SELUMSE-502086 format. One line per field, with one value per residue: residue number from 0; residue in three letters; x, y, z of N, C-alpha, C in turn. Coordinates in Angstrom, 3 decimals. Atoms other than C-alpha are relative to their C-alpha. Layout:
REM SELUMSE-502086
k = NUM/... .
r = ALA/... .
n.x = X/... .
n.y = Y/... .
n.z = Z/... .
ca.x = X/... .
ca.y = Y/... .
ca.z = Z/... .
c.x = X/... .
c.y = Y/... .
c.z = Z/... .
END
This chain:
REM SELUMSE-502086
k = 0/1/2/3/4/5/6/7/8/9/10/11/12/13/14/15/16/17/18/19/20/21/22/23/24/25/26/27/28/29/30/31/32/33/34/35/36/37/38/39/40/41/42/43/44/45/46/47/48/49/50/51/52/53/54/55/56/57/58/59/60/61/62/63/64/65/66/67/68/69/70/71/72/73/74/75/76/77/78/79/80/81/82/83/84/85/86/87/88/89/90/91/92/93/94/95/96/97/98/99/100/101/102/103/104/105/106/107/108/109/110/111/112/113/114/115/116/117/118/119/120/121/122/123/124/125/126/127/128/129/130/131/132/133/134/135/136/137/138/139/140/141/142/143/144/145/146/147/148/149/150/151/152/153/154/155/156/157/158/159/160/161/162/163/164/165/166/167/168/169/170/171/172/173/174/175/176/177/178/179/180/181/182/183/184/185/186/187/188/189/190/191/192/193/194/195/196/197/198/199/200/201/202/203/204/205/206/207/208/209/210/211/212/213/214/215/216/217/218/219/220/221/222/223/224/225/226/227/228/229/230/231/232/233/234/235/236/237/238/239/240/241/242/243/244/245/246/247/248/249/250/251/252/253/254/255/256/257/258/259/260/261/262/263/264/265/266/267/268/269/270/271/272/273/274/275/276/277/278/279/280/281/282/283/284/285/286/287/288/289/290/291/292/293/294 .
r = MET/ILE/PHE/LEU/ASN/TYR/GLN/HIS/LEU/ARG/TYR/PHE/GLN/ALA/VAL/ALA/LEU/GLU/GLY/SER/ILE/ALA/ARG/ALA/SER/GLU/LYS/LEU/ASN/LEU/GLY/PRO/PRO/ALA/ILE/SER/ILE/GLN/ILE/LYS/GLN/LEU/GLU/ASP/GLN/LEU/GLY/HIS/ALA/LEU/PHE/GLU/ARG/ARG/ASN/ARG/LYS/LEU/VAL/LEU/THR/GLN/ALA/GLY/GLN/VAL/THR/LEU/GLU/TYR/ALA/ASN/GLN/ILE/PHE/SER/LEU/GLY/ASP/GLU/LEU/LYS/GLU/VAL/LEU/GLN/ALA/GLY/SER/PHE/ALA/ARG/LYS/VAL/ARG/LEU/GLU/ILE/GLY/VAL/LEU/GLU/SER/ILE/PRO/LYS/THR/VAL/ILE/GLN/HIS/LEU/THR/ASP/ALA/ALA/ARG/SER/TRP/GLU/SER/CYS/THR/VAL/THR/VAL/LEU/GLU/GLY/THR/GLY/ASP/PHE/LEU/PHE/ARG/GLU/LEU/LEU/SER/HIS/ARG/ILE/ASP/LEU/ALA/ILE/SER/ASP/TYR/GLN/PRO/ASP/VAL/GLY/ASP/THR/ARG/ARG/PHE/VAL/ILE/ARG/SER/LEU/GLY/ARG/HIS/PRO/LEU/SER/VAL/PHE/GLY/THR/GLN/LYS/TYR/LYS/GLY/LEU/SER/LYS/ASN/PHE/PRO/GLU/SER/LEU/GLN/GLY/GLN/PRO/PHE/LEU/LEU/PRO/THR/LEU/HIS/SER/LYS/ARG/ARG/HIS/ASP/LEU/ASP/HIS/PHE/PHE/ARG/ILE/ASN/GLN/LEU/ASN/VAL/SER/VAL/VAL/MET/GLU/THR/GLN/ASP/THR/SER/VAL/GLN/LYS/LEU/MET/ALA/VAL/ARG/ASP/MET/GLY/LEU/VAL/ALA/LEU/PRO/ASP/PHE/ALA/GLY/LEU/PRO/LEU/VAL/GLN/GLN/LYS/ILE/PHE/LEU/ASN/LEU/GLY/THR/LEU/GLU/GLY/VAL/TYR/GLU/GLU/ILE/PHE/LEU/VAL/SER/SER/PRO/ARG/THR/ILE/ALA/ASN/PRO/VAL/ALA/ASP/PHE/LEU/MET/LYS/ASP/PHE/ASN/LEU/GLU/PHE .
n.x = -1.444/-0.778/-1.150/-0.831/-0.735/-1.301/-0.428/0.598/-0.729/-1.293/0.244/0.281/-1.267/-0.775/0.596/-0.221/-1.415/-0.392/0.727/0.978/0.263/-0.839/-1.361/0.103/0.216/-1.308/-0.801/0.590/0.194/1.415/0.762/0.676/1.383/-0.003/-0.382/1.130/1.068/-0.367/0.023/1.426/0.430/-0.564/0.798/1.293/-0.243/-0.305/1.100/-0.486/-0.765/-1.419/-0.564/0.902/-0.684/-0.150/-0.764/-0.418/-0.956/0.539/-0.469/0.510/0.925/-0.483/0.023/-1.087/-1.267/-0.093/-0.175/-1.374/-0.889/0.104/-0.519/-1.461/-0.416/0.314/-0.935/-1.322/-0.078/-0.127/-1.398/-0.813/0.233/-0.801/-1.408/-0.223/0.048/-1.143/-1.202/0.069/0.162/1.438/0.336/0.143/-0.646/0.962/-0.309/0.507/0.118/0.038/0.120/-0.699/0.127/-1.262/-0.775/-0.481/-1.439/-0.296/-0.411/1.180/0.192/-1.075/0.296/1.182/-0.408/-0.853/0.858/0.807/-0.825/-0.531/1.093/0.209/-0.572/1.089/-0.314/0.595/0.175/0.271/0.660/0.091/1.091/0.675/0.791/1.305/-0.232/-0.366/1.158/0.865/-0.627/0.266/1.396/0.149/-0.853/-1.135/-1.163/0.307/-0.225/-0.401/-0.709/0.403/-0.159/1.324/0.977/1.094/1.108/0.752/1.118/-0.465/-0.825/0.513/-0.481/-1.447/-0.619/-1.028/-0.884/-1.043/-1.358/-0.661/-0.186/-1.432/-0.257/-0.712/-1.131/-0.580/-1.334/-0.775/-1.434/-0.848/0.183/1.050/-0.287/0.322/1.438/0.432/0.146/1.210/0.972/0.174/-0.033/-1.105/0.460/0.544/-0.618/-0.873/0.538/0.558/0.514/1.230/0.984/0.951/1.018/1.139/-0.379/0.242/-1.234/-0.127/1.009/-0.482/-1.165/0.472/0.652/-1.072/-0.657/0.937/0.216/-1.276/-0.298/-1.209/0.100/-1.111/-0.094/0.237/-0.808/0.426/1.121/0.092/0.497/-0.973/-0.982/-1.346/-0.426/-0.256/-1.295/-1.049/-0.242/-0.537/-1.414/-0.702/0.080/1.048/0.868/0.277/1.135/0.666/0.279/0.055/-1.365/-0.588/-0.365/-1.245/-1.033/-1.128/-0.922/-0.669/-1.016/-1.066/-0.548/0.367/0.977/0.120/1.360/-0.084/0.978/1.299/1.116/0.888/1.407/0.194/-0.242/0.500/0.523/0.016/1.059/0.051/1.426/0.414/1.445/0.341/0.149/0.514/-1.211/-0.997/-1.423/-0.563/-1.075/0.655/0.614/-1.073/-0.492/1.031/0.099/-1.240/-1.108/-0.243/-1.136/-0.978/-1.204 .
n.y = 0.040/0.524/-0.781/1.008/-0.396/0.641/0.536/1.331/0.827/0.317/1.037/1.229/0.504/0.567/1.288/0.938/0.373/0.672/1.260/0.020/-1.303/-0.115/-0.417/-1.354/-0.877/-0.258/-0.818/-1.332/-0.545/-0.355/1.118/0.842/-0.402/-1.190/0.443/0.766/-0.941/-0.791/0.892/0.176/-1.221/0.038/0.967/-0.642/-1.000/0.656/0.883/1.388/0.576/0.085/1.171/1.046/0.845/1.425/0.664/-1.034/-0.914/-0.968/0.235/-1.012/0.371/-0.474/-1.468/-0.389/0.124/-1.141/-1.195/-0.011/-0.377/-1.446/-0.649/0.029/-0.984/-1.347/-0.405/-0.057/-1.311/-0.999/0.029/-0.572/-1.445/-0.578/0.056/-0.990/-1.340/-0.154/-0.130/-1.270/0.245/0.040/0.784/1.378/0.982/0.981/1.410/0.873/1.395/0.866/1.433/0.703/1.455/0.583/0.532/-1.072/-0.247/-1.189/-1.072/-0.816/-0.850/-1.001/-0.998/-0.763/-0.872/-1.056/-0.930/-0.733/-0.948/-1.024/-0.949/-0.750/0.627/0.670/1.210/1.148/1.222/1.136/1.127/1.161/0.914/0.615/-0.942/-0.228/-0.838/-1.356/-0.668/-0.387/-1.155/-1.156/-0.405/-0.582/-1.193/0.142/-0.221/-0.897/0.690/1.402/0.507/1.402/0.573/0.273/-1.029/0.415/0.696/-0.843/-0.639/-1.070/-0.972/-1.363/-0.542/-0.158/-0.561/0.995/-0.418/0.967/-0.532/0.700/1.459/0.280/1.426/0.742/0.813/0.879/-0.458/0.901/-0.271/0.637/1.449/0.427/-0.625/0.888/0.086/-0.974/0.750/0.818/-0.568/0.311/1.441/0.253/-0.200/1.266/0.555/-0.951/-0.548/-1.343/-0.757/-0.505/-0.635/0.935/0.465/-0.902/-1.206/0.011/0.404/1.461/0.577/-0.144/0.865/1.394/0.182/0.098/1.299/1.054/0.054/0.389/1.341/-0.098/0.328/-0.626/0.357/-1.178/0.135/-1.007/-0.848/-1.236/-1.138/-1.088/0.145/-0.208/1.292/0.858/-0.363/0.317/1.442/0.328/-0.392/1.075/1.196/0.894/0.303/-1.034/-0.874/-0.622/-1.366/-0.997/-0.308/-1.125/0.415/0.776/-0.723/-0.491/1.085/0.357/-1.026/0.250/1.304/0.995/0.847/0.056/0.137/1.266/-0.002/-0.613/0.934/-0.515/-0.134/-0.208/-1.404/-0.515/-1.358/-0.629/-1.003/-0.959/-0.074/-0.913/-0.070/-1.429/-0.593/-1.367/-0.816/0.822/-0.124/-0.580/0.838/1.167/-0.460/-0.187/1.306/0.641/-0.663/-0.237/0.920/1.055/0.865/-0.058/0.728 .
n.z = 0.237/-1.119/-0.441/-0.640/-1.192/0.167/-1.294/-0.059/0.957/-0.624/-0.995/0.759/0.524/-1.100/-0.371/1.103/0.059/-1.247/-0.065/-1.088/-0.615/-1.196/0.374/0.543/-1.148/-0.613/0.916/0.127/-1.353/-0.044/-0.523/0.990/0.314/0.857/1.351/0.536/0.356/1.173/1.166/0.324/0.677/1.348/0.758/0.291/1.041/1.272/0.362/0.107/-1.110/0.370/-0.667/-0.486/-0.983/0.319/-1.067/-0.955/0.624/0.939/1.365/0.919/1.063/1.299/-0.070/-0.898/0.726/0.907/-0.824/-0.508/1.104/0.184/-1.201/0.086/0.995/-0.504/-1.046/0.621/0.646/-1.063/-0.458/1.071/-0.025/-1.088/0.398/1.054/-0.579/-0.889/0.831/0.731/1.433/0.176/1.192/-0.418/0.870/0.499/-0.255/1.051/-0.439/1.176/-0.219/1.077/0.042/-0.441/1.119/0.871/-0.193/-0.810/0.910/0.282/-1.179/0.042/1.026/-0.405/-1.104/0.563/0.733/-0.978/-0.766/0.908/0.265/-1.243/-1.182/-0.713/-0.748/0.696/-0.776/0.885/-0.649/0.882/-0.322/1.137/0.774/-0.624/-1.185/0.421/0.588/-1.125/-0.644/0.869/-0.141/-1.334/0.009/-0.908/0.856/1.120/1.272/-0.051/1.177/0.113/1.334/0.540/-0.324/-0.881/0.666/0.933/-0.680/-0.876/0.723/-0.124/-1.267/0.131/1.198/0.330/1.084/0.319/0.122/1.096/-0.008/0.051/0.210/-1.043/0.440/-1.019/-0.380/-0.842/-0.067/1.019/-0.115/0.912/1.287/1.114/0.230/1.014/1.241/0.062/-0.942/-1.423/-0.273/-0.925/-1.377/-0.488/-1.202/-0.691/-1.258/0.118/-1.136/0.597/-0.882/-0.588/0.936/0.181/0.738/1.440/0.698/-0.118/0.904/1.373/0.182/0.037/1.305/1.009/-0.157/0.386/1.454/0.611/-0.520/-0.813/-1.425/-0.713/-1.413/-0.840/-1.215/-0.971/0.389/-0.778/0.757/-0.040/1.077/-0.549/-0.541/1.160/0.593/-0.965/0.032/1.317/-0.021/-0.722/0.843/-0.455/1.122/0.991/-0.288/1.143/-0.423/1.073/0.427/-0.717/-1.352/0.057/0.736/-0.809/-0.331/1.260/0.216/-0.975/0.372/-1.011/0.681/1.448/0.526/0.733/1.078/-0.278/0.059/1.040/-0.344/-1.437/-0.334/-1.268/0.120/-1.316/-0.084/-1.096/-0.318/-1.067/-0.229/-0.097/-1.328/-0.044/-0.086/0.693/-0.326/1.225/0.542/0.600/1.242/0.981/0.447/0.812/1.307/0.735/-0.249/0.985/-0.275/1.084/-0.385 .
ca.x = 3.184/5.667/8.045/10.871/12.267/15.976/16.517/14.071/15.935/19.240/17.754/16.396/19.844/21.476/19.019/19.382/23.186/23.457/20.837/18.821/17.231/19.255/22.631/21.492/20.358/23.861/25.447/23.027/22.904/19.119/16.551/15.090/11.468/12.326/13.993/11.043/8.583/10.565/10.986/7.212/6.687/9.020/7.089/3.854/5.373/6.580/3.504/5.519/6.776/10.571/11.259/9.667/10.452/11.819/12.905/13.151/15.355/14.619/14.858/14.520/11.490/11.894/10.848/13.350/16.177/15.409/15.142/18.509/20.186/18.852/19.690/23.296/23.551/21.891/24.185/27.234/26.484/26.065/29.501/30.948/29.360/31.043/34.412/34.067/33.131/35.857/38.418/37.223/36.684/33.168/33.337/31.980/34.053/31.974/31.844/31.443/30.192/30.931/29.733/31.811/31.037/33.686/34.751/35.422/39.164/40.678/42.028/38.470/38.155/41.498/40.451/37.048/38.607/41.242/38.533/36.402/39.256/40.589/37.160/36.696/38.559/36.387/36.471/35.879/34.481/34.488/32.110/32.399/29.550/27.248/25.236/21.873/23.263/24.779/21.599/19.606/22.115/21.664/17.889/18.251/20.674/23.362/25.785/25.993/27.213/27.627/30.077/28.875/29.391/25.632/22.579/19.816/16.753/14.662/11.742/13.908/15.506/13.161/14.584/18.159/20.283/22.591/25.586/27.848/31.571/32.341/32.771/36.224/37.523/38.739/42.118/43.968/47.068/49.829/53.508/56.396/55.693/52.688/54.383/53.800/50.019/49.935/50.344/47.194/45.098/42.456/42.735/45.965/43.898/42.656/43.355/45.165/44.787/42.597/41.863/38.227/35.509/32.877/29.899/27.364/29.323/28.600/32.252/32.270/29.057/30.597/33.851/32.056/29.993/33.172/34.828/31.706/31.171/34.892/34.818/37.512/37.864/39.968/41.129/39.662/42.262/40.734/37.506/37.437/35.614/38.585/40.643/43.578/43.685/43.417/46.406/48.401/47.963/48.670/51.952/52.883/52.305/49.161/47.281/45.886/43.503/40.955/40.741/39.718/42.748/43.182/43.374/46.205/48.082/50.104/51.574/52.296/54.165/56.132/56.943/55.293/52.438/52.039/48.819/48.331/45.323/41.973/38.770/36.728/33.234/33.805/33.518/33.098/30.819/31.146/28.248/28.114/24.769/23.099/19.631/17.878/17.992/16.219/19.576/22.199/25.834/27.735/30.716/28.463/26.570/29.823/30.988/27.652/27.809/31.486/33.564/35.092/37.338/40.443/43.347 .
ca.y = -94.961/-96.884/-94.672/-97.005/-96.689/-97.324/-97.820/-100.717/-102.003/-101.826/-103.886/-106.414/-106.706/-107.328/-110.120/-111.698/-111.655/-112.725/-115.444/-114.567/-111.625/-112.395/-112.109/-109.022/-107.515/-107.888/-106.354/-103.416/-102.931/-102.917/-105.080/-108.045/-106.846/-103.496/-105.229/-107.605/-104.706/-102.751/-105.761/-106.329/-102.686/-103.162/-106.253/-104.264/-101.477/-103.903/-106.108/-109.327/-111.592/-111.466/-114.360/-117.677/-120.028/-123.497/-125.725/-122.727/-120.874/-117.728/-118.373/-115.749/-116.039/-115.422/-111.796/-111.650/-112.857/-110.166/-107.517/-108.544/-108.246/-104.719/-103.821/-104.926/-102.767/-99.761/-99.760/-100.547/-97.413/-95.476/-96.606/-95.701/-92.236/-91.599/-92.713/-90.471/-87.405/-88.026/-88.360/-85.088/-86.741/-86.118/-88.203/-91.641/-94.492/-96.792/-100.474/-103.069/-106.534/-109.190/-112.780/-115.230/-118.792/-121.049/-122.393/-118.977/-118.467/-115.973/-114.011/-112.805/-111.473/-109.702/-107.973/-106.961/-105.555/-103.645/-102.124/-101.145/-99.490/-97.714/-96.112/-95.142/-95.807/-98.366/-101.197/-104.545/-107.547/-110.954/-113.725/-117.208/-119.694/-121.710/-120.016/-120.498/-118.972/-115.994/-115.274/-115.296/-112.890/-110.614/-110.591/-109.768/-106.945/-108.372/-108.304/-105.923/-108.257/-111.955/-113.632/-116.984/-119.406/-119.825/-117.572/-117.563/-119.686/-118.378/-117.634/-115.265/-113.239/-110.262/-109.864/-109.802/-107.812/-110.234/-109.424/-111.895/-111.237/-113.582/-117.251/-118.693/-122.011/-124.661/-126.319/-129.054/-127.975/-129.991/-129.953/-131.134/-134.639/-134.738/-133.156/-136.197/-135.883/-132.945/-135.492/-137.302/-134.992/-135.568/-139.372/-139.160/-138.229/-141.826/-143.075/-139.908/-138.452/-135.346/-132.730/-131.890/-129.603/-131.236/-132.949/-130.142/-127.578/-126.619/-127.025/-130.595/-131.346/-130.024/-131.942/-135.209/-134.712/-134.163/-137.281/-139.322/-138.338/-138.880/-142.246/-141.193/-142.748/-140.505/-141.130/-138.607/-138.125/-135.048/-133.036/-129.405/-126.278/-124.060/-123.540/-122.314/-125.680/-127.497/-125.572/-126.026/-129.800/-129.905/-128.047/-130.917/-133.398/-134.804/-134.652/-132.542/-129.575/-128.242/-124.455/-121.449/-120.433/-117.146/-118.980/-121.274/-118.720/-117.128/-120.511/-121.292/-117.990/-118.923/-122.283/-124.160/-125.535/-126.640/-126.125/-129.695/-128.936/-127.184/-129.139/-128.660/-127.341/-126.817/-123.231/-121.375/-118.346/-115.934/-113.747/-110.615/-110.449/-107.722/-107.083/-103.691/-101.437/-98.247/-96.734/-98.027/-98.723/-96.465/-98.816/-101.811/-99.792/-98.843/-102.469/-103.700/-101.168/-100.900/-103.764/-106.147/-109.141/-108.520/-110.934 .
ca.z = -141.838/-139.667/-137.670/-136.745/-133.239/-133.661/-129.944/-130.071/-133.112/-131.200/-128.361/-130.862/-132.481/-129.104/-128.237/-131.669/-131.511/-127.869/-128.252/-125.154/-123.362/-120.225/-121.960/-123.880/-120.569/-119.132/-122.221/-122.360/-118.585/-118.793/-117.043/-118.982/-118.573/-120.196/-123.159/-123.579/-123.619/-126.218/-128.507/-128.270/-129.252/-132.235/-133.325/-133.073/-135.195/-137.873/-137.763/-137.464/-134.693/-134.678/-132.292/-131.454/-128.586/-129.346/-126.485/-124.168/-126.640/-128.625/-132.365/-135.073/-137.319/-141.047/-140.468/-137.608/-139.851/-142.417/-139.678/-138.234/-141.633/-142.029/-138.430/-138.950/-142.071/-140.417/-137.391/-139.510/-141.546/-138.315/-137.126/-140.509/-140.295/-136.942/-138.321/-141.387/-139.322/-136.744/-139.529/-141.082/-144.467/-145.716/-148.882/-148.128/-149.512/-151.695/-150.731/-153.486/-152.518/-155.151/-155.094/-157.100/-158.115/-156.611/-160.009/-161.587/-162.205/-159.779/-162.754/-163.435/-159.862/-160.249/-163.475/-162.088/-158.901/-160.868/-163.089/-160.077/-158.198/-161.285/-161.772/-158.117/-154.901/-153.132/-150.650/-152.374/-150.535/-152.272/-151.230/-152.746/-152.952/-155.158/-157.885/-156.144/-152.949/-154.779/-156.743/-153.493/-151.964/-154.985/-154.657/-150.951/-151.873/-149.617/-152.558/-155.529/-158.279/-158.955/-161.332/-162.630/-165.503/-165.927/-165.825/-163.204/-163.982/-166.877/-164.550/-162.508/-165.297/-164.867/-161.369/-162.654/-165.060/-166.899/-169.058/-170.817/-170.451/-173.343/-174.252/-173.696/-175.056/-172.611/-173.043/-171.188/-169.285/-167.678/-166.785/-168.960/-167.695/-170.052/-173.067/-175.275/-174.921/-177.322/-180.128/-181.177/-178.974/-177.612/-178.025/-176.018/-172.930/-172.626/-169.077/-167.988/-164.460/-164.191/-161.543/-162.231/-160.859/-158.662/-160.251/-159.739/-161.774/-165.372/-166.381/-165.064/-166.958/-170.182/-169.659/-168.897/-172.075/-174.120/-172.677/-173.331/-176.972/-177.658/-175.861/-173.419/-169.975/-167.755/-164.206/-161.767/-159.012/-157.389/-157.488/-156.360/-157.462/-156.674/-159.844/-157.743/-155.963/-159.301/-160.669/-157.469/-157.586/-161.326/-160.777/-158.441/-161.314/-159.716/-163.011/-165.840/-165.607/-168.087/-167.837/-169.905/-171.941/-170.072/-166.725/-167.860/-169.965/-167.102/-166.138/-169.795/-170.065/-166.943/-168.592/-165.729/-167.846/-171.427/-173.353/-174.576/-176.760/-176.993/-176.339/-179.492/-178.831/-175.089/-173.866/-170.625/-170.781/-167.877/-166.757/-164.630/-162.828/-160.770/-159.356/-159.731/-156.669/-155.670/-154.670/-157.082/-156.261/-158.705/-159.043/-159.699/-162.314/-164.039/-164.159/-165.503/-168.346/-169.235/-167.802/-170.330/-169.834/-171.916/-171.727 .
c.x = 0.713/1.158/0.873/0.750/1.340/0.574/-0.579/0.753/1.356/-0.170/-0.287/1.294/0.821/-0.538/0.282/1.450/0.446/-0.723/-0.991/-0.167/0.913/1.405/-0.001/-0.176/1.312/0.836/-0.504/-0.171/-1.433/-0.769/-0.702/-1.434/-0.057/0.326/-1.169/-1.114/0.339/0.069/-1.455/-0.538/0.533/-0.788/-1.357/0.154/0.163/-1.127/0.402/0.654/1.444/0.700/-1.111/0.798/0.015/0.888/0.641/1.059/-0.726/0.626/-0.633/-1.006/0.594/0.020/1.124/1.354/0.210/0.262/1.422/0.990/-0.018/0.560/1.526/0.510/-0.209/1.043/1.447/0.216/0.141/1.416/0.920/-0.135/0.849/1.483/0.331/0.055/1.185/1.289/0.017/-0.097/-1.479/-0.430/-0.043/0.639/-1.014/0.493/-0.654/0.036/-0.185/-0.134/0.572/-0.232/1.368/0.900/0.568/1.486/0.255/0.466/-1.164/-0.246/1.035/-0.320/-1.194/0.354/0.861/-0.847/-0.814/0.829/0.643/-1.057/-0.281/0.625/-1.126/0.549/-0.738/-0.051/-0.395/-0.556/-0.097/-1.147/-0.573/-0.846/-1.334/0.129/0.282/-1.186/-1.007/0.564/-0.206/-1.415/-0.264/0.838/1.114/1.322/-0.450/0.062/0.303/0.700/-0.253/0.294/-1.338/-0.959/-1.009/-1.096/-0.816/-1.124/0.401/0.668/-0.517/0.475/1.507/0.345/1.210/0.812/1.090/1.342/0.798/0.099/1.471/0.225/0.752/1.101/0.484/1.433/0.671/1.466/0.740/-0.133/-0.974/0.196/-0.455/-1.474/-0.499/-0.136/-1.239/-1.036/-1.374/0.044/1.071/-0.422/-0.545/0.789/0.832/-0.661/-0.471/-0.401/-1.219/-0.846/-0.938/-1.196/-1.121/0.321/-0.255/1.250/0.176/-0.992/0.499/1.193/-0.423/-0.668/1.056/0.667/-0.907/-0.132/1.291/0.496/1.321/-0.326/1.215/-0.051/-0.143/0.752/-0.385/-1.157/-0.037/-0.496/1.047/1.069/1.422/0.550/0.300/1.384/1.152/0.340/0.587/1.483/0.843/-0.107/-1.058/-0.941/-0.163/-1.190/-0.558/-0.480/-0.270/1.419/0.629/0.458/1.301/1.152/1.153/1.021/0.691/1.132/1.180/0.695/-0.192/-0.962/0.246/-1.484/0.027/-0.988/-1.312/-1.106/-1.047/-1.456/-0.284/0.406/-0.477/-0.456/-0.149/-0.994/0.207/-1.476/-0.229/-1.504/-0.372/-0.217/-0.592/1.160/1.139/1.396/0.698/1.099/-0.587/-0.651/1.041/0.467/-1.020/-0.057/1.292/1.115/0.068/1.204/0.944/1.293/1.034 .
c.y = -0.508/0.937/-0.919/0.594/-0.730/-0.518/-1.400/-0.959/-0.412/-1.097/-1.338/-0.612/-0.675/-1.370/-1.045/-0.486/-0.763/-1.328/-0.104/1.409/0.202/0.484/1.411/1.015/0.358/0.928/1.434/0.698/0.510/-1.229/-0.797/0.415/1.201/-0.371/-0.737/0.929/0.731/-0.858/-0.248/1.238/0.042/-0.964/0.595/1.031/-0.649/-0.923/-1.447/-0.419/-0.181/-1.202/-1.019/-0.885/-1.454/-0.620/1.006/0.954/0.961/-0.231/1.058/-0.603/0.464/1.525/0.507/-0.064/1.179/1.282/0.097/0.414/1.501/0.753/0.046/1.043/1.427/0.454/-0.008/1.336/1.109/0.065/0.630/1.520/0.662/0.032/1.073/1.403/0.250/0.187/1.316/-0.171/-0.221/-0.699/-1.471/-0.934/-1.068/-1.406/-0.830/-1.440/-0.885/-1.451/-0.747/-1.499/-0.617/-0.433/1.086/0.231/1.320/1.171/0.942/0.977/1.123/1.106/0.874/0.986/1.155/1.049/0.861/1.078/1.057/1.048/0.863/-0.765/-0.597/-1.184/-1.161/-1.196/-1.118/-1.149/-1.139/-0.909/-0.621/1.048/0.320/0.911/1.440/0.743/0.398/1.226/1.270/0.514/0.641/1.271/-0.064/0.041/0.844/-0.711/-1.460/-0.357/-1.495/-0.507/-0.512/1.081/-0.506/-0.700/0.965/0.754/1.188/1.151/1.425/0.663/0.247/0.798/-0.877/0.479/-1.039/0.712/-0.775/-1.498/-0.289/-1.500/-0.618/-0.835/-0.846/0.443/-1.034/0.381/-0.731/-1.518/-0.523/0.535/-0.852/-0.068/0.989/-0.662/-0.896/0.436/0.079/-1.488/-0.354/0.138/-1.284/-0.486/0.964/0.538/1.443/0.550/0.751/0.785/-1.065/-0.216/0.998/1.213/-0.152/-0.469/-1.510/-0.691/0.043/-0.915/-1.465/-0.294/-0.161/-1.370/-1.118/-0.096/-0.365/-1.346/-0.029/-0.350/0.583/-0.417/1.264/-0.191/1.018/0.796/1.214/1.121/1.096/-0.209/0.215/-1.298/-0.964/0.289/-0.362/-1.482/-0.435/0.361/-1.076/-1.328/-1.002/-0.386/1.186/0.846/0.545/1.375/0.884/0.427/1.114/-0.385/-0.794/0.752/0.509/-1.083/-0.539/0.986/-0.163/-1.342/-1.047/-1.020/-0.001/-0.035/-1.205/-0.080/0.606/-1.026/0.562/0.023/0.208/1.430/0.291/1.432/0.568/1.148/0.895/0.284/0.991/-0.088/1.463/0.450/1.394/0.986/-0.843/0.224/0.505/-0.851/-1.230/0.381/0.180/-1.343/-0.706/0.595/-0.089/-1.023/-1.059/-0.819/0.030/-0.639/0.064 .
c.z = 1.254/0.290/0.838/1.183/-0.012/1.318/0.192/-0.923/0.559/1.047/-0.678/-0.515/1.090/0.404/-1.076/-0.028/1.246/0.181/1.138/0.546/1.203/-0.347/-0.589/1.124/0.677/-0.868/-0.050/1.340/0.177/0.444/-1.090/-0.285/-0.945/-1.440/-0.647/-0.470/-1.293/-1.265/-0.429/-0.719/-1.432/-0.880/-0.381/-1.109/-1.367/-0.464/-0.178/1.308/-0.454/0.626/0.239/0.948/-0.469/1.066/0.947/-0.547/-0.934/-1.368/-0.898/-0.975/-1.333/-0.037/0.890/-0.679/-0.939/0.787/0.531/-1.083/-0.223/1.204/-0.033/-0.982/0.505/1.016/-0.492/-0.695/1.030/0.535/-1.038/-0.035/1.074/-0.371/-1.028/0.583/0.927/-0.785/-0.778/-1.498/-0.266/-1.285/0.397/-1.015/-0.394/0.331/-1.099/0.487/-1.229/0.440/-1.195/0.123/0.280/-1.153/-0.916/0.250/0.719/-0.855/-0.295/1.154/-0.003/-0.997/0.392/1.111/-0.507/-0.719/0.964/0.683/-0.898/-0.316/1.227/1.156/0.835/0.777/-0.652/0.947/-0.958/0.819/-1.002/0.433/-1.245/-0.717/0.648/1.213/-0.408/-0.595/1.083/0.717/-0.829/0.200/1.357/0.155/1.047/-0.767/-1.187/-1.345/0.265/-1.304/-0.059/-1.405/-0.542/0.486/1.037/-0.808/-0.843/0.700/0.852/-0.749/0.105/1.286/-0.026/-1.248/-0.292/-1.196/-0.210/-0.143/-1.052/0.202/-0.234/-0.172/1.174/-0.632/1.160/0.245/0.895/-0.033/-1.127/0.001/-1.048/-1.420/-1.183/-0.328/-1.038/-1.374/0.103/1.036/-0.680/0.333/1.031/1.464/0.620/1.218/0.807/1.281/-0.180/1.364/-0.515/1.004/0.568/-0.929/-0.258/-0.867/-1.500/-0.751/0.060/-0.925/-1.442/-0.275/-0.089/-1.343/-1.091/0.079/-0.526/-1.519/-0.728/0.513/0.750/1.448/0.704/1.459/0.843/1.319/1.064/-0.580/0.928/-0.893/-0.146/-1.079/0.491/0.572/-1.142/-0.583/0.933/-0.036/-1.348/-0.089/0.686/-0.739/0.454/-1.133/-0.920/0.443/-1.307/0.452/-1.208/-0.344/0.820/1.406/0.016/-0.619/0.867/0.337/-1.240/-0.272/0.954/-0.241/1.091/-0.603/-1.492/-0.345/-0.929/-1.144/0.453/-0.192/-0.955/0.471/1.476/0.340/1.421/-0.227/1.400/-0.012/1.220/0.249/1.135/0.161/0.217/1.444/-0.107/0.060/-0.559/0.569/-1.260/-0.629/-0.677/-1.325/-1.101/-0.555/-0.885/-1.406/-0.806/0.204/-1.087/0.437/-1.193/0.493/-1.114 .
END
C-alpha cells in the first residue's frame, strides 16, 4: 500500500508551478538538494517519474501532469477546510463544475444553474470548450457535467451517463429589416446574409445540409460558435441567425427580433452528460435525474 507523503507532494507542486527547483527553493526557503531528494522519494512512492529534462528545463511527464492536477485539488480542499473551520460553519458548500459546448445557448446554462441552486446552495463554475475537450475533462473528473448538442463517440458511451434534454426546432431570426422574408420562406433566404456557427459544429453541419437540399445559397458574413455574439451582431442588422426557438424567443418577446420561419426537419438536441464517480456530486446527481428544460 502507498502511504502518500503530503509534504513531498507540496514540494512537487511548488516545483511544477514555479518551473524549476531553484525558484521553488526560494519560495519554500529550503535548499535545492533537499527538494530534489524529497521529489525523488515521491516518485519512488508513486512508481512513476514526474519530471523529465528537456533543454535544461524540467517538464512534467504525463504522470506528473496527473499528479499536479490531484495535488492542486488536494491543497485547494485543505485551504477550503481551514476557511470553513475559521468561519465556524461546518457544512461544506458544494461546488458544481459544468462544461458547456461553446455553441449551446446561454439560456440553457441559466436554467441549469437556477435548478442547481434552487435544490442546494452551491458554487457553480462554468467552463466552455469543444465537445472532445469537455468529454476528456469529464473522464478525468475535472468537471461534473457537460452540456452538448451531440453525444460522445459510441465506443465511449459505457464511460458516460447521457441524458437527452429534448429536441428543439431551429428557426431563422432577424430584425424588422428582414420582415419581408417571412413570405415565401425558406426560398426567401436565397442570397441573404447569415451569422453562422463555425464549420466544425453540428448545428452548422445541419444548416449547411438544409441550405444544400433546398438549393439555397446564403452569404456567410460571420462565423462564431458563441450564440450571444451571433445575436448581438444580428441585433445590429449584420445578418440573420438560426437558433433553437427558445433561444430567440426572449428577443421576439422584446420586439427586437422576428421569427421569420422554422427550418423544416432541422432540430437541435441537447444532452446532459456525466461520468460515474466513486464519490458522487449530489447536485450533479440531482440534475442528471430530475432536471428538465422547460421554456
